[in-house]
BABA-839079 format. One record per atom (N, C-alpha, C, CB): x, y, z; residue in one letter. Coordinates in steps of 0.05 Angstrom, whole numbers, padded with zeros to 5 digits, always signed. Glycine has a CB too. Layout:
// BABA-839079
XYZa
...
This chain:
// BABA-839079
-02386-03418+03440x
-02395-03406+03465x
-02421-03390+03460x
-02374-03387+03476x
-02440-03392+03478x
-02465-03377+03476x
-02461-03348+03481x
-02487-03389+03494x
-02476-03330+03468x
-02473-03301+03474x
-02481-03294+03502x
-02491-03285+03454x
-02472-03271+03511x
-02480-03261+03537x
-02501-03239+03533x
-02456-03249+03553x
-02521-03239+03551x
-02543-03219+03550x
-02543-03203+03576x
-02570-03234+03546x
-02549-03177+03573x
-02553-03160+03596x
-02578-03144+03591x
-02528-03141+03602x
-02598-03145+03609x
-02623-03130+03605x
-02634-03120+03631x
-02643-03147+03591x
-02651-03100+03629x
-02664-03089+03653x
-02694-03085+03648x
-02651-03063+03661x
-02710-03091+03668x
-02738-03085+03668x
-02743-03061+03686x
-02755-03109+03676x
-02756-03041+03675x
-02761-03016+03690x
-02785-03017+03708x
-02763-02993+03670x
-02801-03038+03706x
-02826-03040+03722x
-02842-03015+03720x
-02818-03046+03752x
-02855-03006+03742x
-02873-02982+03741x
-02857-02958+03748x
-02897-02986+03759x
-02836-02952+03732x
-02818-02930+03737x
-02812-02917+03710x
-02792-02939+03751x
-02802-02893+03710x
-02792-02877+03687x
-02815-02862+03673x
-02779-02896+03668x
-02813-02836+03675x
-02830-02818+03659x
-02814-02812+03633x
-02837-02792+03674x
-02827-02798+03615x
-02815-02794+03588x
-02788-02781+03589x
-02834-02778+03571x
-02785-02760+03605x
-02759-02745+03606x
-02737-02764+03617x
-02762-02720+03623x
-02744-02780+03637x
-02725-02798+03648x
-02716-02820+03628x
-02736-02812+03673x
-02735-02829+03612x
-02729-02849+03592x
-02711-02837+03570x
-02755-02860+03579x
-02717-02812+03562x
-02701-02799+03542x
-02672-02795+03551x
-02713-02772+03534x
-02669-02787+03576x
-02642-02782+03587x
-02626-02808+03589x
-02644-02769+03615x
-02640-02830+03596x
-02628-02857+03598x
-02617-02865+03571x
-02648-02878+03609x
-02633-02863+03550x
-02625-02872+03524x
-02603-02854+03513x
-02649-02871+03504x
-02603-02828+03520x
-02582-02810+03511x
-02555-02820+03522x
-02588-02782+03520x
-02554-02829+03547x
-02529-02838+03559x
-02520-02864+03546x
-02533-02842+03589x
-02540-02882+03539x
-02533-02906+03525x
-02521-02900+03497x
-02557-02925+03523x
-02533-02880+03484x
-02524-02873+03457x
-02495-02864+03459x
-02542-02851+03445x
-02488-02847+03479x
-02461-02837+03482x
-02442-02861+03487x
-02459-02817+03505x
-02451-02880+03503x
-02434-02903+03509x
-02428-02919+03484x
-02447-02920+03530x
-02449-02925+03469x
-02445-02943+03445x
-02429-02928+03423x
-02472-02952+03435x
-02431-02902+03422x
-02414-02887+03403x
-02385-02890+03410x
-02422-02857+03403x
-02379-02891+03436x
-02351-02894+03444x
-02342-02923+03446x
-02347-02880+03471x
-02361-02942+03444x
-02355-02970+03445x
-02368-02984+03422x
-02364-02983+03472x
-02358-02980+03397x
-02372-02990+03374x
-02372-03021+03371x
-02359-02979+03349x
-02354-03035+03384x
-02352-03064+03382x
-02365-03078+03405x
-02323-03073+03379x
-02389-03072+03411x
-02403-03084+03433x
-02408-03114+03427x
-02430-03070+03439x
-02401-03131+03447x
-02404-03160+03443x
-02427-03173+03459x
-02378-03174+03450x
-02441-03156+03474x
-02462-03166+03492x
-02489-03158+03480x
-02459-03154+03520x
-02509-03175+03482x
-02536-03169+03473x
-02550-03154+03496x
-02552-03195+03466x
-02558-03129+03490x
-02570-03112+03511x
-02599-03108+03505x
-02555-03084+03511x
-02616-03108+03526x
-02644-03103+03522x
-02656-03087+03545x
-02659-03130+03519x
-02677-03072+03539x
-02692-03056+03558x
-02721-03064+03557x
-02688-03025+03551x
-02734-03063+03580x
-02763-03069+03582x
-02776-03047+03597x
-02768-03097+03596x
-02783-03025+03582x
-02796-03002+03595x
-02826-03006+03599x
-02791-02977+03579x
-02839-02987+03614x
-02868-02989+03616x
-02882-02980+03590x
-02878-02971+03639x
-02907-02987+03587x
-02921-02982+03562x
-02922-02952+03555x
-02950-02992+03564x
-02923-02934+03574x
-02926-02906+03569x
-02902-02894+03553x
-02929-02891+03594x
-02879-02907+03555x
-02856-02897+03541x
-02845-02917+03521x
-02834-02889+03560x
-02859-02939+03517x
-02849-02961+03500x
-02843-02951+03471x
-02869-02984+03499x
-02863-02938+03459x
-02859-02929+03431x
-02835-02910+03429x
-02884-02916+03420x
-02834-02891+03448x
-02812-02871+03447x
-02785-02884+03451x
-02816-02850+03469x
-02783-02903+03470x
-02758-02917+03474x
-02750-02933+03449x
-02760-02936+03499x
-02769-02945+03436x
-02763-02960+03411x
-02752-02941+03390x
-02789-02974+03401x
-02764-02917+03388x
-02755-02897+03369x
-02727-02887+03375x
-02775-02873+03368x
-02722-02881+03401x
-02696-02871+03409x
-02674-02891+03407x
-02698-02860+03438x
-02681-02917+03411x
-02662-02938+03410x
-02655-02948+03382x
-02671-02962+03427x
-02670-02937+03362x
-02665-02946+03334x
-02637-02939+03326x
-02686-02932+03315x
-02623-02958+03315x
-02595-02954+03308x
-02575-02962+03329x
-02591-02926+03300x
-02585-02966+03354x
-02568-02976+03375x
-02569-03006+03377x
-02576-02962+03403x
-02548-03019+03387x
-02548-03048+03391x
-02564-03056+03416x
-02520-03059+03393x
-02590-03048+03416x
-02607-03052+03440x
-02634-03063+03430x
-02610-03026+03455x
-02643-03084+03443x
-02670-03094+03438x
-02688-03081+03459x
-02671-03125+03440x
-02713-03077+03451x
-02733-03064+03469x
-02758-03082+03471x
-02741-03035+03459x
-02768-03085+03495x
-02791-03102+03498x
-02813-03090+03516x
-02783-03128+03510x
-02837-03102+03515x
-02859-03094+03532x
-02859-03112+03557x
-02886-03097+03517x
-02872-03102+03578x
-02872-03117+03603x
-02894-03138+03605x
-02876-03098+03626x
-02912-03138+03586x
-02935-03157+03587x
-02951-03153+03562x
-02952-03154+03613x
-02970-03171+03557x
-02990-03167+03535x
-03011-03188+03538x
-02976-03168+03507x
-03034-03183+03525x
-03055-03203+03523x
-03048-03222+03500x
-03083-03190+03518x
-03062-03245+03499x
-03057-03263+03477x
-03075-03259+03452x
-03060-03292+03487x
-03095-03242+03455x
-03113-03237+03433x
-03104-03213+03417x
-03142-03232+03443x
-03110-03214+03390x
-03102-03193+03372x
-03117-03167+03379x
-03107-03201+03343x
-03143-03169+03385x
-03160-03146+03392x
-03184-03157+03406x
-03167-03130+03366x
-03201-03138+03415x
-03226-03147+03428x
-03233-03131+03452x
-03224-03175+03435x
-03254-03140+03466x
-03265-03126+03490x
-03249-03134+03515x
-03295-03132+03493x
-03225-03124+03517x
-03207-03131+03539x
-03196-03105+03550x
-03183-03150+03530x
-03214-03090+03563x
-03208-03063+03573x
-03182-03063+03589x
-03231-03052+03589x
-03164-03045+03583x
-03140-03042+03598x
-03117-03060+03588x
-03145-03047+03626x
-03122-03077+03570x
-03102-03096+03560x
-03088-03085+03535x
-03114-03123+03555x
-03065-03097+03529x
-03049-03090+03505x
-03046-03115+03489x
-03021-03077+03513x
-03050-03114+03463x
-03048-03138+03446x
-03020-03141+03435x
-03069-03136+03423x
-03014-03165+03425x
-02988-03169+03413x
-02984-03151+03388x
-02984-03198+03405x
-03005-03147+03374x
-03003-03129+03350x
-02996-03101+03359x
-03030-03129+03334x
-03007-03091+03382x
-03001-03065+03392x
-02972-03063+03400x
-03019-03057+03415x
-02962-03084+03414x
-02934-03084+03422x
-02916-03083+03398x
-02928-03110+03439x
-02922-03099+03378x
-02906-03099+03353x
-02908-03072+03339x
-02915-03121+03334x
-02931-03060+03340x
-02935-03034+03327x
-02919-03012+03340x
-02965-03026+03328x
-02912-03015+03365x
-02895-02996+03379x
-02865-02998+03370x
-02896-03000+03409x
-02859-03021+03357x
-02832-03025+03348x
-02816-03043+03365x
-02818-02999+03346x
-02829-03057+03384x
-02815-03074+03403x
-02805-03099+03390x
-02834-03081+03426x
-02784-03110+03403x
-02771-03135+03393x
-02779-03159+03410x
-02741-03132+03394x
-02786-03154+03435x
-02792-03177+03453x
-02814-03169+03473x
-02767-03185+03468x
-02823-03188+03488x
-02843-03183+03509x
-02838-03201+03533x
-02872-03187+03498x
-02837-03189+03556x
-02833-03203+03581x
-02860-03216+03589x
-02823-03184+03604x
-02859-03242+03596x
-02883-03257+03603x
-02879-03273+03628x
-02891-03275+03580x
-02899-03273+03645x
-02899-03291+03669x
-02882-03282+03692x
-02890-03317+03660x
-02876-03256+03694x
-02861-03247+03717x
-02876-03254+03743x
-02856-03216+03716x
-02862-03260+03764x
-02874-03269+03789x
-02894-03248+03800x
-02854-03275+03810x
-02889-03222+03795x
-02908-03202+03804x
-02934-03203+03788x
-02895-03174+03801x
-02932-03210+03762x
-02956-03214+03747x
-02971-03238+03756x
-02949-03217+03717x
-02957-03259+03763x
-02969-03284+03773x
-02983-03280+03800x
-02949-03306+03775x
-02969-03266+03818x
-02980-03264+03846x
-03001-03242+03848x
-02957-03259+03865x
-02998-03220+03833x
-03015-03197+03837x
-03038-03196+03817x
-02999-03172+03835x
-03034-03208+03793x
-03053-03204+03771x
-03064-03229+03759x
-03041-03187+03750x
-03060-03252+03773x
-03073-03276+03764x
-03061-03291+03741x
-03100-03270+03758x
-03036-03284+03733x
-03023-03299+03712x
-03020-03329+03721x
-02995-03287+03705x
-03023-03347+03702x
-03019-03375+03708x
-03000-03387+03687x
-03046-03391+03708x
-02990-03411+03691x
-02973-03424+03672x
-02988-03426+03645x
-02965-03452+03681x
-03014-03430+03646x
-03029-03434+03621x
-03034-03409+03606x
-03056-03447+03628x
-03038-03386+03620x
-03041-03361+03605x
-03014-03352+03594x
-03052-03339+03624x
-02993-03358+03608x
-02966-03353+03598x
-02962-03368+03571x
-02944-03360+03618x
-02970-03393+03570x
-02968-03409+03546x
-02983-03395+03522x
-02978-03437+03550x
-03007-03386+03528x
-03022-03372+03507x
-03007-03348+03497x
-03050-03364+03517x
-02995-03333+03515x
-02981-03308+03508x
-02955-03315+03493x
-02975-03292+03533x
-02942-03336+03500x
-02918-03344+03485x
-02925-03350+03456x
-02905-03370+03498x
-02946-03364+03451x
-02954-03370+03424x
-02962-03345+03409x
-02977-03390+03423x
-02976-03327+03423x
-02984-03301+03410x
-02959-03284+03403x
-03003-03286+03428x
-02940-03284+03421x
-02916-03268+03416x
-02902-03278+03391x
-02897-03269+03440x
-02898-03305+03390x
-02884-03316+03367x
-02899-03312+03341x
-02880-03346+03372x
-02925-03313+03342x
-02941-03307+03318x
-02936-03280+03307x
-02971-03311+03324x
-02932-03260+03325x
-02928-03233+03316x
-02899-03224+03315x
-02943-03214+03335x
-02881-03244+03315x
-02853-03238+03311x
-02839-03225+03335x
-02850-03220+03288x
-02850-03230+03359x
-02838-03220+03384x
-02823-03243+03398x
-02859-03207+03402x
-02800-03237+03409x
-02787-03257+03425x
-02799-03258+03453x
-02756-03250+03427x
-02810-03281+03462x
-02821-03283+03489x
-02798-03286+03509x
-02841-03306+03491x
-02797-03268+03528x
-02778-03270+03551x
-02794-03281+03574x
-02766-03241+03558x
-02791-03307+03579x
-02808-03322+03597x
-02795-03323+03625x
-02814-03350+03587x
-02808-03312+03645x
-02797-03312+03672x
-02808-03336+03687x
-02805-03286+03687x
-02789-03350+03700x
-02797-03374+03716x
-02781-03372+03742x
-02790-03400+03701x
-02792-03385+03763x
-02778-03385+03788x
-02795-03396+03811x
-02769-03357+03796x
-02782-03408+03830x
-02796-03420+03853x
-02799-03401+03876x
-02781-03445+03862x
-02820-03406+03892x
-02825-03389+03916x
-02807-03399+03938x
-02855-03391+03924x
-02806-03383+03960x
-02790-03391+03983x
-02800-03417+03995x
-02792-03369+04004x
-02827-03421+03999x
-02836-03447+04010x
-02829-03471+03991x
-02866-03447+04014x
-02830-03467+03965x
-02823-03488+03947x
-02794-03496+03950x
-02829-03481+03918x
-02777-03475+03953x
-02748-03481+03958x
-02744-03495+03984x
-02732-03454+03957x
-02758-03485+04005x
-02755-03497+04032x
-02762-03526+04032x
-02771-03481+04052x
-02783-03533+04016x
-02793-03561+04016x
-02779-03578+03994x
-02823-03561+04011x
-02758-03567+03982x
-02743-03583+03963x
-02756-03587+03937x
-02737-03609+03975x
-02774-03569+03929x
-02789-03572+03904x
-02781-03551+03883x
-02819-03571+03909x
-02757-03540+03886x
-02749-03518+03867x
-02749-03528+03838x
-02722-03508+03874x
-02736-03550+03833x
-02734-03560+03806x
-02761-03566+03794x
-02716-03585+03804x
-02777-03580+03810x
-02804-03588+03800x
-02820-03563+03792x
-02819-03604+03821x
-02818-03542+03809x
-02834-03518+03803x
-02823-03503+03779x
-02832-03499+03828x
-02797-03500+03777x
-02786-03485+03755x
-02790-03500+03728x
-02756-03480+03759x
-02785-03526+03728x
-02787-03541+03703x
-02816-03544+03694x
-02774-03569+03706x
-02835-03545+03713x
-02863-03544+03706x
-02870-03519+03691x
-02881-03547+03731x
-02861-03496+03701x
-02866-03471+03688x
-02854-03470+03660x
-02855-03448+03705x
-02830-03480+03657x
-02817-03480+03631x
-02832-03498+03611x
-02788-03490+03634x
-02839-03522+03620x
-02852-03541+03602x
-02880-03531+03593x
-02854-03568+03616x
-02895-03520+03612x
-02922-03510+03604x
-02920-03485+03587x
-02939-03504+03630x
-02902-03468+03593x
-02898-03443+03577x
-02892-03450+03548x
-02876-03425+03589x
-02876-03471+03544x
-02866-03477+03517x
-02882-03500+03504x
-02837-03485+03518x
-02903-03509+03517x
-02919-03530+03505x
-02929-03522+03477x
-02942-03538+03524x
-02924-03539+03458x
-02934-03534+03431x
-02918-03515+03414x
-02961-03523+03433x
-02896-03505+03425x
-02878-03487+03409x
-02862-03504+03390x
-02859-03470+03428x
-02861-03495+03365x
-02847-03511+03344x
-02817-03509+03347x
-02856-03501+03316x
-02803-03527+03335x
-02774-03527+03335x
-02764-03501+03322x
-02762-03551+03320x
-02778-03493+03301x
-02771-03468+03286x
-02772-03444+03305x
-02789-03464+03263x
-02792-03443+03322x
-02795-03419+03339x
-02780-03421+03365x
-02825-03416+03346x
-02771-03445+03373x
-02757-03448+03399x
-02733-03430+03401x
-02750-03477+03404x
-02719-03425+03379x
-02695-03408+03379x
-02701-03379+03384x
-02681-03411+03354x
-02726-03371+03384x
-02734-03343+03389x
-02740-03338+03419x
-02758-03335+03372x
-02740-03360+03434x
-02748-03358+03462x
-02725-03350+03480x
-02759-03385+03472x
-02731-03335+03501x
-02711-03328+03521x
-02723-03336+03548x
-02704-03297+03521x
-02708-03349+03565x
-02717-03357+03592x
-02702-03340+03612x
-02712-03388+03597x
-02717-03330+03632x
-02704-03316+03654x
-02711-03331+03680x
-02714-03286+03656x
-02691-03343+03692x
-02696-03356+03718x
-02694-03334+03740x
-02675-03378+03723x
-02717-03329+03753x
-02718-03309+03774x
-02732-03321+03798x
-02734-03283+03764x
-02716-03332+03817x
-02728-03343+03841x
-02744-03322+03856x
-02707-03355+03860x
-02769-03328+03862x
-02787-03308+03874x
-02775-03297+03900x
-02814-03320+03879x
-02761-03314+03915x
-02750-03306+03941x
-02726-03287+03938x
-02742-03330+03957x
-02716-03284+03913x
-02693-03267+03909x
-02700-03240+03896x
-02673-03281+03891x
-02726-03236+03891x
-02735-03211+03877x
-02744-03190+03897x
-02757-03218+03857x
-02736-03165+03891x
-02746-03143+03908x
-02724-03132+03926x
-02769-03152+03924x
-02729-03107+03934x
-02710-03094+03952x
-02706-03109+03978x
-02719-03065+03957x
-02682-03113+03986x
-02676-03127+04011x
-02676-03157+04010x
-02696-03119+04031x
-02682-03168+03986x
-02682-03197+03983x
-02653-03207+03980x
-02699-03205+03959x
-02650-03234+03983x
-02624-03246+03981x
-02621-03259+03954x
-02620-03267+04003x
-02600-03252+03939x
-02596-03265+03913x
-02588-03294+03915x
-02574-03250+03897x
-02594-03309+03894x
-02585-03337+03894x
-02555-03339+03893x
-02598-03352+03870x
-02544-03358+03907x
-02515-03363+03905x
-02509-03371+03876x
-02506-03385+03925x
-02486-03362+03865x
-02480-03369+03837x
-02481-03399+03831x
-02453-03359+03830x
-02471-03415+03849x
-02472-03444+03844x
-02500-03455+03843x
-02456-03459+03865x
-02517-03445+03861x
-02545-03454+03861x
-02559-03445+03835x
-02560-03443+03886x
-02555-03420+03828x
-02567-03410+03803x
-02558-03426+03779x
-02561-03380+03799x
-02532-03433+03779x
-02521-03448+03756x
-02534-03476+03755x
-02491-03451+03759x
-02538-03488+03778x
-02551-03515+03780x
-02579-03514+03767x
-02553-03524+03809x
-02595-03493+03774x
-02622-03491+03763x
-02620-03486+03733x
-02637-03468+03777x
-02602-03469+03725x
-02598-03463+03696x
-02591-03488+03681x
-02577-03442+03692x
-02574-03505+03692x
-02566-03530+03679x
-02590-03548+03676x
-02544-03544+03694x
-02608-03549+03696x
-02632-03565+03695x
-02651-03555+03674x
-02646-03566+03722x
-02653-03529+03672x
-02670-03517+03651x
-02660-03524+03623x
-02672-03486+03654x
-02633-03522+03620x
-02621-03529+03594x
-02626-03558+03587x
-02591-03523+03594x
-02623-03576+03607x
-02628-03604+03602x
-02656-03609+03594x
-02620-03621+03627x
-02675-03596+03607x
-02703-03599+03601x
-02709-03589+03573x
-02721-03584+03621x
-02697-03567+03565x
-02700-03556+03538x
-02690-03576+03517x
-02686-03529+03535x
-02667-03588+03523x
-02655-03608+03505x
-02674-03632+03501x
-02628-03617+03515x
-02687-03640+03523x
-02706-03662+03521x
-02730-03655+03504x
-02715-03671+03549x
-02737-03629+03504x
-02760-03620+03489x
-02754-03616+03460x
-02771-03594+03501x
-02730-03605+03454x
-02725-03596+03426x
-02698-03604+03415x
-02728-03567+03425x
-02682-03620+03431x
-02656-03628+03422x
-02634-03609+03432x
-02655-03629+03392x
-02610-03620+03435x
-02589-03604+03447x
-02581-03580+03430x
-02564-03621+03451x
-02580-03584+03404x
-02572-03562+03386x
-02591-03538+03389x
-02570-03571+03357x
-02617-03543+03389x
-02636-03521+03391x
-02636-03510+03419x
-02665-03531+03385x
-02632-03527+03439x
-02631-03517+03467x
-02608-03498+03471x
-02629-03540+03486x
-02586-03502+03457x
-02563-03484+03459x
-02569-03456+03448x
-02539-03496+03445x
-02589-03454+03432x
-02597-03428+03420x
-02615-03412+03439x
-02610-03432+03393x
-02624-03423+03461x
-02642-03410+03479x
-02626-03397+03501x
-02664-03430+03491x
-02625-03370+03503x
-02611-03357+03525x
-02627-03363+03552x
-02609-03327+03520x
-02612-03370+03572x
-02624-03374+03599x
-02609-03354+03617x
-02621-03404+03609x
-02625-03335+03626x
-02614-03312+03642x
-02621-03315+03671x
-02624-03286+03631x
-02605-03302+03688x
-02611-03301+03717x
-02621-03273+03724x
-02587-03310+03734x
-02642-03272+03741x
-02651-03247+03752x
-02659-03250+03781x
-02675-03236+03736x
-02653-03231+03798x
-02661-03232+03826x
-02639-03221+03843x
-02666-03261+03834x
-02642-03195+03850x
-02623-03181+03868x
-02595-03181+03856x
-02623-03193+03896x
-02593-03178+03830x
-02567-03175+03817x
-02556-03147+03824x
-02568-03180+03786x
-02531-03145+03831x
-02518-03120+03836x
-02490-03120+03824x
-02518-03113+03866x
-02476-03097+03827x
-02450-03095+03814x
-02429-03112+03829x
-02441-03066+03814x
-02435-03121+03853x
-02417-03138+03868x
-02419-03167+03860x
-02422-03134+03898x
-02443-03177+03855x
-02447-03206+03850x
-02449-03212+03820x
-02471-03216+03864x
-02452-03192+03803x
-02457-03196+03775x
-02435-03212+03761x
-02461-03169+03760x
-02410-03206+03768x
-02388-03219+03755x
-02387-03249+03760x
-02361-03206+03764x
-02392-03256+03785x
-02392-03285+03792x
-02416-03299+03779x
-02393-03289+03822x
-02439-03286+03779x
-02462-03299+03767x
-02459-03304+03737x
-02487-03282+03772x
-02450-03283+03723x
-02449-03286+03694x
-02425-03303+03685x
-02447-03258+03681x
-02407-03308+03703x
-02384-03325+03696x
-02390-03355+03699x
-02361-03318+03714x
-02413-03362+03711x
-02421-03390+03714x
-02426-03402+03686x
-02445-03393+03732x
-02421-03427+03683x
-02421-03440+03657x
-02448-03440+03644x
-02411-03468+03660x
-02470-03442+03659x
-02496-03445+03648x
-02513-03419+03648x
-02512-03466+03662x
-02501-03397+03658x
-02516-03372+03660x
-02508-03355+03636x
-02510-03357+03687x
-02527-03349+03619x
-02522-03335+03594x
-02524-03305+03596x
-02541-03345+03572x
-02533-03295+03619x
-02535-03267+03622x
-02551-03260+03646x
-02548-03254+03597x
-02557-03234+03649x
-02570-03224+03673x
-02594-03206+03665x
-02550-03208+03691x
-02616-03210+03679x
-02640-03193+03676x
-02643-03178+03703x
-02666-03210+03670x
-02638-03152+03702x
-02632-03136+03726x
-02653-03115+03731x
-02604-03123+03723x
-02658-03110+03756x
-02677-03089+03764x
-02663-03063+03771x
-02693-03099+03787x
-02665-03055+03796x
-02657-03028+03805x
-02628-03022+03800x
-02664-03025+03834x
-02611-03042+03800x
-02582-03036+03795x
-02578-03023+03768x
-02566-03062+03797x
-02596-03029+03749x
-02593-03018+03722x
-02614-02996+03716x
-02596-03041+03701x
-02627-02986+03737x
-02646-02964+03732x
-02632-02937+03727x
-02665-02962+03755x
-02606-02936+03731x
-02590-02914+03721x
-02574-02925+03698x
-02572-02902+03744x
-02571-02910+03677x
-02557-02919+03653x
-02529-02927+03660x
-02557-02898+03631x
-02516-02914+03678x
-02489-02920+03686x
-02487-02948+03698x
-02479-02900+03707x
-02508-02957+03712x
-02508-02984+03723x
-02510-03005+03701x
-02531-02987+03742x
-02528-03000+03681x
-02530-03019+03659x
-02504-03020+03643x
-02553-03010+03640x
-02492-02997+03639x
-02467-02996+03624x
-02445-03012+03638x
-02457-02967+03620x
-02443-03009+03664x
-02423-03025+03679x
-02429-03055+03678x
-02423-03016+03709x
-02454-03062+03678x
-02461-03091+03675x
-02454-03101+03647x
-02491-03095+03681x
-02458-03084+03627x
-02451-03092+03600x
-02421-03097+03598x
-02459-03070+03579x
-02405-03080+03611x
-02376-03083+03612x
-02369-03109+03627x
-02363-03059+03626x
-02383-03116+03648x
-02378-03141+03662x
-02384-03165+03644x
-02395-03142+03688x
-02406-03163+03629x
-02412-03184+03610x
-02392-03188+03589x
-02439-03179+03598x
-02382-03165+03578x
-02361-03167+03557x
-02335-03179+03568x
-02356-03139+03546x
-02329-03172+03593x
-02305-03184+03605x
-02308-03214+03608x
-02299-03171+03632x
-02331-03222+03617x
-02336-03251+03620x
-02332-03266+03593x
-02364-03256+03631x
-02341-03254+03572x
-02337-03266+03545x
-02308-03268+03538x
-02352-03250+03524x
-02293-03247+03544x
-02264-03247+03537x
-02249-03268+03553x
-02252-03220+03542x
-02256-03271+03578x
-02243-03291+03595x
-02248-03319+03586x
-02252-03288+03624x
-02274-03324+03577x
-02280-03351+03567x
-02265-03357+03541x
-02311-03353+03562x
């Protein structure tokens, strides 16, 4: 059985005191639950990334950045390099989120460059993919999602493929007031992603790639989503912006593992 993952991206939220209080609650939880079976990760903003990495040291929690440039250094005002992300102590980096694509000009091809840069510097690339509402309406969901996956991973070696994480986040399901994907629909897309990965790198390697669901996950639908056969975990927004929410989701993930 593949492991279960629970993570949250904080987006442009959390000041230092808020981040410290959040990690303190996680520390208390993990002290009382030493046998955690779920892979947990946090993706804070750059301003608190180093501090969160320091505070999370010794906890069963991975920490990542929300973005980065593909160059090691240079005249890229306002950008953060993979070396800088690694220097903060991060384990992973989120790449290709739909907000980055729609607001800041990210493309499938720049995501590919960033994936290679992340792997070069020992960072796990958390690659976000998903179709827009019009693409879904016109029946092109699979084509859109699999195009993003294939271009993002173009040229990635078999050795490095096991370091990759995929997050399926349908654009129409992201944001306050949006409608989450039905568990069966999300599972169908996840199965297609897994099949595409197997065609690229073989079934055994494809099984090592976590494929997570994100998009209006809440405490009511999380159990059904994470119980689907092809969904390896959840990448959550506002439901996990309080530590108590993340902890409850971790418990849901652990329960799903026990049931399986």
